[in-house]
C-alpha positions as CSV (number, residue, x, y, z in Angstrom):
1,M,88.4,-4.7,195.1
2,I,91.3,-2.3,195.8
3,T,92.1,-2.0,199.5
4,M,94.1,0.3,201.7
5,E,96.7,-2.5,202.0
6,S,96.9,-2.7,198.2
7,I,97.8,1.0,197.8
8,S,100.2,1.1,200.8
9,H,102.4,-1.6,199.2
10,R,105.3,-0.2,197.3
11,I,104.6,-0.1,193.5
12,P,107.8,-0.8,191.4
13,Q,109.3,2.4,190.0
14,R,109.2,1.2,186.4
15,I,105.4,1.3,186.4
16,A,104.6,3.8,189.1
17,S,104.8,6.9,187.0
18,P,102.3,5.9,184.3
19,L,99.9,4.3,186.7
20,C,99.9,7.3,189.1
21,L,99.5,9.7,186.2
22,C,96.6,7.7,184.7
23,L,94.7,7.4,188.0
24,L,95.4,10.5,190.0
25,L,95.9,13.6,187.7
26,T,93.2,14.6,185.2
27,A,91.3,17.7,183.9
28,C,88.8,18.7,181.2
29,S,87.9,22.0,179.6
30,L,86.3,23.5,176.4
31,I,89.4,25.0,174.8
32,P,91.3,24.6,171.5
33,H,93.1,21.3,171.0
34,G,96.7,20.8,169.9
35,A,99.0,18.0,168.8
36,V,102.0,16.5,170.6
37,D,105.2,18.5,169.7
38,S,106.6,16.9,166.5
39,G,110.1,17.4,167.7
40,L,109.4,15.1,170.6
41,A,107.0,12.7,169.0
42,V,109.7,11.3,166.7
43,F,111.2,9.4,169.7
44,I,108.0,7.8,170.9
45,P,108.5,4.0,170.8
46,P,106.0,1.9,168.7
47,D,105.1,-0.3,171.6
48,T,104.0,2.6,173.8
49,Q,100.9,1.9,175.9
50,V,100.9,5.0,178.1
51,L,101.9,8.4,177.0
52,A,102.0,11.3,179.4
53,G,103.1,14.9,179.1
54,I,104.0,17.7,181.5
55,R,104.1,21.2,180.1
56,F,106.6,22.8,182.5
57,D,106.5,26.3,180.9
58,Q,102.8,26.4,181.8
59,L,103.0,24.4,185.0
60,S,105.7,26.6,186.5
61,A,103.4,29.7,186.2
62,T,100.7,28.2,188.4
63,P,100.3,29.3,192.0
64,L,100.4,25.8,193.3
65,Y,103.7,25.0,191.6
66,R,105.3,28.2,192.8
67,K,104.2,27.5,196.4
68,L,105.5,23.9,196.3
69,A,108.8,24.9,194.8
70,A,109.3,27.7,197.3
71,R,108.6,25.3,200.3
72,S,110.8,22.4,199.0
73,P,114.4,22.3,200.4
74,A,115.2,19.5,198.0
75,F,114.2,21.6,195.0
76,H,116.5,24.5,196.2
77,E,119.3,22.0,196.8
78,F,119.0,20.5,193.4
79,R,118.9,23.9,191.7
80,E,122.0,25.1,193.5
81,Q,124.0,21.9,192.9
82,S,123.1,21.4,189.3
83,G,122.6,25.0,188.1
84,F,119.4,23.7,186.4
85,D,116.1,25.3,187.2
86,P,113.1,23.3,185.9
87,A,110.9,26.4,185.9
88,R,113.3,28.2,183.7
89,D,115.1,25.5,181.7
90,L,112.5,22.8,181.2
91,H,109.7,23.4,178.7
92,E,108.0,20.1,178.1
93,V,108.4,16.4,179.0
94,L,106.8,13.3,177.4
95,L,106.8,10.0,179.3
96,A,106.3,6.9,177.1
97,S,105.8,3.5,178.7
98,D,105.2,0.0,177.5
99,G,104.3,-1.2,181.0
100,K,107.8,-2.3,181.8
101,S,110.0,0.8,181.3
102,I,109.7,4.5,180.9
103,L,111.4,6.8,178.3
104,A,111.5,10.5,179.2
105,I,111.6,12.9,176.2
106,A,112.3,16.4,177.2
107,Q,112.5,19.8,175.5
108,G,114.2,22.8,177.1
109,A,117.6,24.4,177.5
110,F,120.2,21.8,178.4
111,P,124.0,21.9,179.1
112,L,124.9,19.0,176.7
113,K,126.8,17.4,179.6
114,L,125.5,15.8,182.8
115,P,127.7,16.9,185.8
116,G,128.9,14.2,188.2
117,A,127.8,11.3,186.1
118,L,129.2,7.9,187.1
119,Y,128.8,6.4,183.7
120,S,129.6,7.9,180.3
121,S,129.6,6.1,176.9
122,P,129.4,7.2,173.3
123,Y,126.5,5.9,171.1
124,K,126.1,6.8,167.5
125,G,127.4,10.4,167.9
126,Y,125.8,11.0,171.3
127,T,127.0,10.6,174.9
128,L,125.0,8.6,177.3
129,S,125.6,9.6,180.9
130,G,124.4,8.2,184.2
131,D,125.0,4.6,185.4
132,E,124.8,1.1,184.0
133,L,121.0,1.0,184.3
134,V,119.7,4.6,183.6
135,A,121.1,7.0,181.1
136,V,120.6,10.6,180.0
137,T,121.6,12.0,176.7
138,F,121.4,15.5,175.4
139,L,120.7,15.3,171.7
140,D,121.2,19.1,171.2
141,K,120.7,22.2,173.4
142,G,116.9,21.8,173.1
143,R,116.2,18.1,173.5
144,A,117.1,15.3,175.8
145,L,116.3,11.6,176.5
146,A,116.4,9.7,179.8
147,G,115.6,6.1,180.7
148,P,117.0,2.6,180.8
149,V,120.1,2.4,178.6
150,A,118.6,0.0,176.1
151,V,115.5,2.1,175.8
152,V,117.4,5.3,175.2
153,R,119.6,3.6,172.5
154,A,116.5,2.2,170.8
155,A,115.0,5.8,170.7
156,I,118.2,7.1,169.1
157,D,118.1,4.2,166.5
158,Q,114.5,5.1,165.7
159,Y,115.3,8.7,165.3
160,Q,118.3,8.2,163.0
161,S,116.5,5.6,160.9
162,G,113.6,8.1,160.2
163,R,111.0,5.6,161.4
164,R,108.0,7.1,163.2
165,G,106.6,4.4,165.4
166,A,104.1,6.2,167.8
167,P,100.8,4.2,167.8
168,R,98.2,6.0,165.8
169,D,95.3,5.5,168.2
170,L,97.3,6.7,171.1
171,M,98.5,9.8,169.3
172,A,94.9,10.5,168.2
173,R,93.7,10.5,171.8
174,A,96.6,12.8,172.7
175,E,95.9,15.2,169.9
176,A,92.2,15.5,171.1
177,L,93.3,16.8,174.6
178,P,93.1,20.5,175.6
179,R,96.3,22.2,174.6
180,D,96.8,24.3,177.7
181,A,96.4,21.4,180.2
182,Q,99.6,21.4,182.2
183,I,99.6,17.7,182.8
184,W,98.0,15.1,180.6
185,A,98.1,11.4,179.8
186,V,96.5,8.8,177.4
187,M,96.5,5.0,177.6
188,Q,95.6,2.5,174.9
189,G,95.5,-1.3,175.4
190,W,97.0,-1.9,178.8
191,S,98.4,-5.5,178.5
192,G,99.4,-5.8,182.1
193,V,102.8,-6.2,183.8
194,S,104.9,-9.3,183.9
195,P,104.4,-12.1,186.5
196,E,107.6,-11.1,188.2
197,T,106.4,-7.5,188.6
198,L,103.0,-8.7,189.9
199,R,104.8,-10.6,192.7
200,E,106.7,-7.5,193.6
201,M,103.5,-5.5,193.8
202,G,101.8,-7.8,196.3
203,N,98.2,-6.8,196.9
204,A,98.7,-3.7,194.7
205,A,98.5,-6.1,191.8
206,N,94.7,-5.5,192.1
207,L,95.4,-2.2,190.3
208,D,96.9,-4.0,187.3
209,R,94.0,-6.3,187.1
210,V,91.6,-3.3,187.1
211,L,93.5,-1.6,184.4
212,R,93.3,-4.7,182.2
213,A,89.5,-4.0,181.9
214,V,90.2,-0.5,180.5
215,E,90.6,-0.4,176.7
216,S,91.6,3.2,176.6
217,A,91.8,6.2,178.9
218,S,92.6,9.9,178.8
219,L,93.3,12.6,181.3
220,T,94.4,16.2,181.8
221,A,95.1,18.4,184.9
222,D,94.7,22.2,185.2
223,L,96.4,23.8,188.2
224,R,95.9,27.4,187.3
225,S,93.3,28.0,190.0
226,G,93.4,25.1,192.4
227,V,93.3,21.5,191.2
228,H,90.7,20.7,188.6
229,A,90.9,17.3,187.1
230,A,89.0,14.6,185.2
231,F,89.8,11.0,184.1
232,T,87.8,9.0,181.6
233,G,88.4,5.3,181.2
234,D,86.6,3.3,178.5
235,C,86.1,-0.3,179.6
236,R,85.4,-3.4,177.5
237,T,81.9,-4.0,178.9
238,P,79.4,-2.1,181.1
239,Q,80.0,-4.7,183.8
240,D,83.8,-4.0,183.7
241,A,83.0,-0.3,184.1
242,K,80.7,-1.1,187.0
243,T,83.5,-3.1,188.7
244,L,86.0,-0.3,188.2
245,S,83.6,2.4,189.4
246,E,82.8,0.4,192.5
247,S,86.5,-0.3,193.2
248,L,87.4,3.4,192.9
249,Q,84.4,4.5,195.1
250,G,85.4,1.9,197.7
251,L,89.0,3.1,197.6
252,L,87.9,6.7,198.1
253,G,85.6,5.6,201.0
254,L,88.5,3.8,202.8
255,V,90.9,6.7,202.4
256,R,88.2,9.2,203.5
257,A,87.4,7.1,206.6
258,S,91.1,7.1,207.6
259,V,91.3,10.9,207.7
260,P,91.2,12.2,211.3
261,A,88.3,14.5,212.2
262,K,90.8,17.2,213.1
263,R,91.8,17.4,209.4
264,P,88.7,19.1,208.0
265,D,90.6,20.5,205.0
266,M,91.6,17.0,203.9
267,L,88.0,15.9,204.3
268,R,86.8,18.9,202.2
269,A,89.3,17.9,199.5
270,F,87.9,14.4,199.3
271,A,84.5,15.9,199.0
272,G,85.6,17.4,195.7
273,I,86.3,14.0,194.1
274,R,83.4,12.3,192.2
275,V,83.3,8.9,190.5
276,T,80.6,8.2,187.9
277,Q,79.7,5.5,185.4
278,D,78.1,6.0,182.0
279,A,77.7,2.6,180.2
280,R,81.3,1.5,179.4
281,A,82.9,4.8,180.6
282,V,84.1,5.6,184.1
283,K,84.8,9.2,185.0
284,V,86.7,10.7,187.9
285,N,86.4,14.4,188.5
286,V,88.5,16.4,190.9
287,D,87.7,20.0,191.9
288,I,89.8,21.6,194.7
289,P,89.6,25.4,194.9
290,Q,92.8,27.5,195.3
291,D,92.3,28.4,198.9
292,L,91.9,24.7,199.9
293,A,94.9,23.7,197.7
294,D,97.0,26.3,199.5
295,K,96.0,25.0,202.9
296,L,96.9,21.4,201.9
297,V,100.4,22.5,200.7
298,D,100.9,24.4,204.0
299,E,100.0,21.2,205.9
300,L,102.4,19.1,203.9
301,A,105.2,21.6,204.5
302,H,104.9,21.1,208.3
């Protein structure tokens, strides 16, 4: 079972983003569906297991994003130093992960040059900037790639070769998601992380073992009026689903029990999280109204 100790241990950065996205942010609504932008999909690697998206042009218009941005000194410092405003210049980001590394594929208005980069190297007509481990390249004024140097180079190779390697099942799940969800993710066939990474994770490796029981998953998040989210994971067997459901319910119970009684707003937020099981499917629904979301942001700012 997942414990408080397991989630307090630091999860390695190379897997943190897809795991957090797949377990914490989700939503569901009866609205028209839409496909992943074809101009970004051409870079998705063929071994992708987790694909997530952030539609910044929609996210930046939500009350919660505006409040967080207004109260974040780091956001203002970044905007002033770089001249780059995510709310204005970033339209959409895809995050593709094979469980070991993450490739970011972005669409927006880019400067074609990364200011203050420590590392710069040409590659097949493009300039990779950053350092010896992580690189950013601006393909044109509208698209950019970021990630480990080898992963960015492989994405450029795939693009120039004309190959389209995105896994079909994963793309089908993505295309079935609501089009106006500001945050979404899909997962197909989690094969687990390496033994080296498991040692780094410590007790948090329980999370990896739980995910191995999930054959596929999908999620979306809608922040237009509070936080409304839903996660659906399809497990291999009903027993696997029961184990996952009990683990998540136990985790919620531990976290809820650790909240001081003088934090009623936080307790009210946890009351809006529900975990249910239906045969092989496990669902997590999150419903936090706007007034409560505003209060939580105010608490975090102090």
